[in-house]
C-alpha positions in Angstrom: -18.7 3.8 -18.1 -19.0 0.2 -17.1 -15.8 -1.7 -16.5 -16.3 -5.4 -16.4 -12.8 -6.9 -16.0 -10.4 -6.7 -13.2 -7.5 -6.3 -15.6 -9.1 -3.2 -17.2 -9.9 -1.7 -13.8 -6.4 -2.3 -12.6 -5.1 -0.4 -15.7 -7.5 2.5 -15.0 -6.5 2.8 -11.3 -2.8 2.6 -12.3 -3.1 5.5 -14.8 -5.1 7.8 -12.4 -3.2 8.9 -9.3 -6.4 10.0 -7.4 -7.8 6.5 -7.7 -6.9 3.7 -5.3 -8.2 0.3 -4.2 -10.1 -0.4 -1.0 -10.6 -4.2 -1.2 -12.6 -4.8 -4.4 -13.9 -1.2 -4.5 -12.2 1.8 -6.2 -11.8 5.1 -4.3 -11.5 8.5 -5.8 -9.9 10.9 -3.3 -8.4 14.4 -3.8 -7.5 17.3 -1.7 -10.3 19.9 -1.2 -11.2 22.4 1.5 -14.8 21.5 0.8 -14.2 18.2 2.5 -14.4 19.9 5.9 -18.2 20.5 5.4 -19.1 17.8 2.9 -20.7 14.4 3.7 -18.1 13.1 1.3 -15.2 14.7 3.3 -12.3 12.7 4.7 -9.4 14.0 6.7 -6.1 12.3 5.8 -2.5 13.3 6.4 -3.4 16.7 7.9 -5.6 17.8 4.9 -9.3 17.6 3.9 -10.2 15.5 0.9 -13.3 14.7 -1.1 -13.8 10.9 -1.3 -16.1 8.8 -3.5 -16.3 5.1 -3.6 -17.1 3.0 -6.8 -18.4 -0.3 -5.6 -17.9 -3.5 -7.4 -21.3 -5.0 -8.4 -22.0 -8.3 -10.2 -21.6 -6.7 -13.6 -18.5 -4.6 -12.8 -17.7 -1.1 -11.7 -19.5 2.0 -12.9 -17.0 4.8 -13.1 -17.0 8.3 -14.8 -15.8 8.3 -18.5 -13.0 10.8 -17.6 -11.0 8.0 -16.0 -11.1 5.7 -19.0 -10.0 8.1 -21.8 
């Protein structure tokens, strides 16, 4: 789903605890042992996570529908 306004994206991030901000981009990050061998893996606070970044483009953010419901 395409999110075009900052206010709407702020509401989505606030409602979903695995989403956070990295500048203007939105990061999805959750604990997973698969992170140890994945190119999307990130090690944080002593645990492996899977991490995906949703970049802000001129027309907004493109994020999965599951976060907007």
